[in-house]
N, C-alpha and C positions, 0 to 999 in steps of 0.2 A: 563379386563385391562383398562387403566385409561389415557387420554392425557391431558397434559397442554401445550396451546400454546399462542403465543403473537399474536396480531392483526398485519396485515390483516388478518382476518378469512378466505380469499379465498386461500391464500397460504396452510393452514393447510388443509381445505377441500379437495383440491386436492391430499392429501396424505392419506385420510382415507382408501382407497381401497387396499393400500398394506397389504400383510400377517404378520402383525406385532406380530401374534402368533408364527411366525416360527423364529429360530435363523438366523440372517443375512448371515450365512455362507451358509444356505441351501435355499436362495431366489433363484428363477429362474432366469437365465442369463438374460432372456428376459426383464426383469424390470429392469436390472442394465443398468449404463453407465460406459463405460471405460474412466479413464482420466490419460491420460500418464503422465502430469506433476504433478502427486500427489508425495506425501511423502510417508516415511515408518512410519508406525504407532503400538505403542505396542499393539493396541485394534483391532477389527474386525471393519473395516470402509468400508463403500459401498455408491455409488453414484447412484442417481436416479434422473429422469428428470420427470416433470409435467407440461404439457403446456409451454414448452420451458424454465422452471425454473428448476435449478439444486440444489439439497440438498446434503448434506454430513450426514451421519448416522452413529453414532459409538454406539456400546455396551459397557457398563460402569456400574458399580455398582450404585445403584440408589442414594445412599447418595452423592456420586460424581458428579452424573448427575444432582441433584438437586442444588449442590453447584455451578457447573459450570453455568447452566441454568439462576441462579440469577445472577453471577457476570457478564456474557456476556451481558445480558440485561442491567445492569448498565453501563458498559464500553460503550455500544452502544449509550445509551440516553447521555453520556457526551462527545461522539464524539471521543473516543480515539480509534486508529486504531487496531479494531480486527474482527474477523468474527462476523457475524451476526446472533444470535441464534432464532430459531423459535419455538421450544417446546421439549417435551419429552415425553415417552410412558414408563408407569410404570405398576407395578403389572401384568408384562406378565406371560402366564400360565408357570407351572414347574420351577417356582422359577428363571425364566431367569432375565439376566441383563436388566437393563433399556437401552432405546434408546435414545440418545440427538442426536437432529435434528438442523443442522445449513444450513443457505443460502452458497452455493458455492461462494467463492470469485473469481468472472469473471477475466479472464486475470491474474491469479496468478500463480507463480512457485514456487515449492520447490527448495532447495539449490541443491540437487542432480540432479534435471533437468537442473539447470543454469550450473552446471560443465559437465553433461554427455551427453547434447543434442547437436545436429550439430550445433548451435550457443554458445556452451559451451566455456571454458576457461574464464569465469568470473572472475574477480580479487576477490580473497579472502578479500583483504583489503576492497574494496568496500563493498561487504555483510557484513563484519564484522562492518564497520563503521554506515551502515543502520541500523543493528541490535542494536547496541550501542545506536542510538538516541531513537529507540523504548523503549530499558530500562530505559534509562534516563526519557523519558515521562511517562513511568509507575510509577516510582520511585517518581516522582514529585507529582502524584496522590496518594501517599502512598499506591502503589499496590507492594507486595512482590511476585516475579514471582515463584521463588522456583525451576522451571525446564526450565530456561532459556538457550535455545539451538537453533541450526540452524533448527532442525527436528521440534520445535515447532514454527517456524517463516515461513511466506508466503511473498514472494516477488512479487511486480507488478512494471512493469516499469512506469517511470514519467518522461517524457521529457528527455530520454536517461539515466536517473540515476534510483534509486530505491526507493520504500517505503516499509516499513515493516510492518507485521501486526501479532498480538498475535493470535495463532490459537488454543491453548490449555491452558485451564484456571483450570484444576483440582488440581494443587498444589498451586494455588494462595491464598494468604492471602491479606485482604484489612484492612488498618490502616489508623488513622487520619494523621499520619505521620510516615515515616521511620525513625529510628535512624541511625546514621553513620555505626553501627555494623550490622544491616539488610542489609543496602545496600551494604556494603563489602562482606557478606557471600553470598548475590544473586550474586553478580560479581565473587566470588570466584567459585561459581557452574557453571557459565555460561563458564567461562576460560576453568574449567575441561570438561564440556560436548563438547564443541566447539572443544579443542584438539582431544577429541575422535572421533569426527566425521569428522576431517580432516584427522586424521590418517587412517580412515575406507575409505574414498576417495582415499587416497595415495596408500592403499594396493589393491584397486580394478583398480587401474592405471587411475584414473579419475582427479587427483589433478596434475598441471602444475609442471614438476620438479624442478624448481626454487622456490617453494614454500615449506618452511619449517612449517609442523603443529604446532609442539611445539612453534616454535618462534612467529608464528601469534597468537596462542591462549594466549600466554603469555603476547602479547602486548595489549590484551583487557583491563585489568584493567588501563592502562596506557590512552588508548583512552576515557575510560568511565571518569575517574577523570578529564582529560582536558575538555571534554565536560559540565559534571557537574559544575565545576569551573566557566565556561563561561557563563553559563546559571542561575546561582545562586549568583556568588558573588556580594559584594556591593562595590562600588567604591567612593573615596573621590576626589573631586576637586574643584578647584578655583570657586568663583562665576560666575566671568567674562567668566569662560569655559562653564557654565551650558548649554548654548543652543546647541552648536556642539556636547558637548560630549554625551549629552543624545541622540540626534539623531543617533549619530555613533553607541551607545549601541543597540539602537532599531533596527536599521538596520542590526546590526551583527547578533543579535538574528533571525530576519527574514530570514537572509542567512542560517543560521543553520537548519532552518526549524521549527521555534518556533514563535507563536504568543505571545504578549504581554497583560497581563491582567490589572495590575494596576502599575503605576509607583507613587513611594513615594520619594519626596525631603525633607531632612531635615538639616537644618543649625547647625552646630556644630562649635565648637573652632577650629578645623582641616580645616574646609571647608564645601562645600555641600555636603552631603552624599546620594547617588544614590541607592535605593533598587527597583529592577524590580521584578514584580510577573510574571512568566512564565506560560502562558497558557498551560493546559496539551493535549489539544483536537487538532486534526489535523491542522496545521495551513489553515487559510481561506481567508485571505484578497484578493489575487487575484480570489480565486475561487468564492469569494462573488461579486467581480467586474465583472467577465466574465458571472456571471449567470445572473446579473442585466441587463447586455448589450445584451445578447444572448439567455439566457435560458439552456445555456450547463451548465451539471454537470461534472466537471472532477477534477483531482487532482492539488495540489498547483503549482508545477514547470509546468505542461502542461498547468495550466490557465495562468503563467506568459508569456510563450511562444505564445499562442494563442493571449494574450491582445497586445503584441507588434505588432502581425500581423494587428489585429484589427484597432490599431491606425496609422501603415504605410498605411493602408487602407484608412482611414478617411483622412490623409493628402493627398493621391491622389485624393480623391474625391473634397476637398476643393480647390487644385490646378487646377483640371478639370473644375469646375463650376467657380472657382473665388470667392466663399462666403463661409462663414462658413458653417458647417455641423455639427448638433447636434450629441453627442456621442451615443444616442441611435439609432437615425436613421443609423449612421455609423455601430453600431453593428448588427442591423438586416439585412442590405444591405450586410454586410461581411458575415453573415450566410447564406444568400440565393445565393449571386453570387461568393463566394470564397470557404467557408468551404464545405457546402453541396454537390455541383458539385464534388470536390474532392472525397468525400465518395461514392458518387453515382456511380464514375467510378472505384470503386476497382472492378477487376474482381470477377465473383460469387464463383469460386474455391478457392481466396484468402480471403474472408472474415471470419474474426474471427481470423486471424492468430494474429493480434495485435488488441488493444483496438483502437476506431475511433479515439481519439485524439491524440493517439501515432502514428498513420498512417500520421496524418496531420502534427504533429511535424516533423516526419522523412521525409515527402515531402519537408518540409521548410529546412530542413538539405541539402537534396539533391539538391534543387533549390541553394542554396548557392556555393555548390561543383560545379554544372554544369556552374554556373554564373562566379565563378573565373576562371574556364576553359576555357569559351567562352569571358570573359573580357567584358561582359555585363549582364545585368539581363535577363535570359531566361523565367522569368514568371512562375507562379505556374502551369499553365496548361502544359505546356510542362515538366516542372519537374515531375509533377504528372505522366504522361504517361511513360517517363522514370524509373522512381521508380516502377511503377507497373510491367514494362518488365525486369527490370534488378536487383531490389533489393529485393521487398517484397516475389518474389518466394523462396528466398534463406531462408525466415523463415520456419522452419519445419513445415510440414503438421499435426504432432502432437501436434502442440503447439497450434491449433484451439481451441479457448474457449469451455467448453462442451455445454453451451446454445446455441450455433450456430449449433453444431453437431446434438443436440436435435431436434433443428428446422427443419433441414434436413430431419431427419428421420420422 
């Protein structure tokens, strides 16, 4: 047998003692970890935990395994929203298929879980919009998915909304640039697969009665074209409009979840022509700013929410002291005096139900709700106590992220 893996080496070293010579279906259950929020796969997939880290192992043809391994490594390096690949095991005994190893995407959920779990009833439109953002981002990077579906997408909460991640790259093709025909074909395939998946949910009684699977799926191309047009179109405007029109366009792209790489302004007889190069990596302006101030690594909308609280805390410190407070000082004090105490107060049995940044976001939402009800600001501490007593326990225990489960074991 042979192993190929990407650094850091300690991740791969911890997996070497596993029985790679055996088919995954025959592995002892004591080696495996149950992941209730997982989706359905056409391959044999198992999850293992090594030193509180969780990995997904998928048996697959060696050619496809090498193809997926190489592509996922590229995508991760470029900051695209995909799962993180660790390595592959090939040349297994008795001509067994290869095993592709990826790092489990913490706090992720399959579409089936989102509809069938106790906190189910998620909006089909919301999930579809999130998946369309992912598809547009991949197409901008010259990536033809070939099997875009809800099943091949994982979802994570991001300050009350969702972020989507590609989880299966077997059919992916990489090109310098996709033609309109390639994009249309990929969208048509997605429409067909999503329709079938929603019909399956309906047959299983998991889809709300007011959701028409065919209608939702047939709306996917319209959603896609609308977003594609928004992030790629060129605009022409008068020179005296240049300043605010450029700012409006950049703000709009940020709101849609895209960063801007390069802005080109060309003077023509028609007026000033604006072309914006949209970055394909996950948006990161707020993430980078929050990391600079606090050292926290979270997703973009979570970062935006937390930054607003950091700024409010800084204003409070300045009002209290009567003098300016440097933003870096405010950031570190907020982390120590506001954010961390909330997370430390999460009851042990509830840890891992939601990502830490998502817990803090929900505490802020709960604080707003309680303050509106009381007619005054109740404060973060009181809101956190109420949230941990009345709201967080409603998050199903089965949703606890696998690494936390492994740590308890």
